C-alpha positions in Angstrom: -58.0 101.5 1.4 -61.2 103.2 2.5 -64.0 101.2 4.3 -66.4 102.0 1.4 -64.0 100.5 -1.1 -63.5 97.4 1.0 -67.3 97.0 1.4 -67.7 97.4 -2.4 -65.1 94.7 -3.1 -66.6 92.3 -0.6 -70.0 92.7 -2.2 -68.5 92.0 -5.6 -66.8 88.9 -4.3 -70.0 87.6 -2.7 -72.0 88.2 -5.9 -69.4 86.3 -7.9 -69.2 83.3 -5.7 -72.8 83.1 -4.4 -74.8 80.1 -5.5 -78.2 80.5 -7.2 -81.3 79.9 -5.2 -82.0 76.9 -7.4 -78.6 75.3 -6.6 -79.1 75.8 -2.9 -82.6 74.2 -3.1 -81.2 71.3 -5.0 -78.5 70.8 -2.3 -81.2 70.8 0.4 -83.3 68.3 -1.6 -80.2 66.1 -1.9 -79.5 66.2 1.8 -83.2 65.4 2.5 -83.1 62.5 0.1 -80.1 61.1 2.0 -81.9 61.3 5.2 -85.0 59.6 3.7 -82.7 56.8 2.4 -81.4 56.2 6.0 -84.9 56.5 7.5 -86.3 53.9 5.1 -83.6 51.5 6.3 -84.4 52.4 9.9 -80.9 53.8 10.5 -80.2 56.8 12.8 -77.2 58.9 11.8 -77.1 61.0 15.0 -74.7 63.6 13.6 -76.4 65.4 10.7 -74.5 68.7 10.3 -72.9 70.8 7.5 -69.5 69.3 8.5 -70.8 65.9 7.5 -71.9 66.9 4.0 -69.7 66.6 0.9 -70.5 68.8 -2.1 -69.1 67.8 -5.5 -68.4 70.1 -8.5 -72.0 69.8 -9.7 -73.2 70.8 -6.2 -74.6 67.3 -5.4 -74.6 66.7 -1.6 -73.6 63.4 0.0 -74.1 62.8 3.7 -71.0 61.5 5.5 -69.9 60.8 9.0 -67.9 58.3 11.1 -70.6 55.8 10.5 -74.4 55.5 11.1 -75.0 55.0 14.8 -77.4 52.1 14.5 -80.8 50.8 13.6 -84.0 52.2 15.2 -85.6 48.7 15.2 -84.3 45.3 14.6 -84.9 44.4 10.9 
């Protein structure tokens, strides 16, 4: 298989599986909303990373992790 054909097939695959910009923005907003929720409760997560985000079939993002590390201030 020629390098040109491989590159063409890779581009086709990327186009077929790529998320729309709107979906990516919605995912970013979901992650930010999760962080806002934790901040309002004065909780520090300490491990925000892509590995701690779950994405469902509708592309909604949920923050996960071992557990929140603790409160910033005593409530």
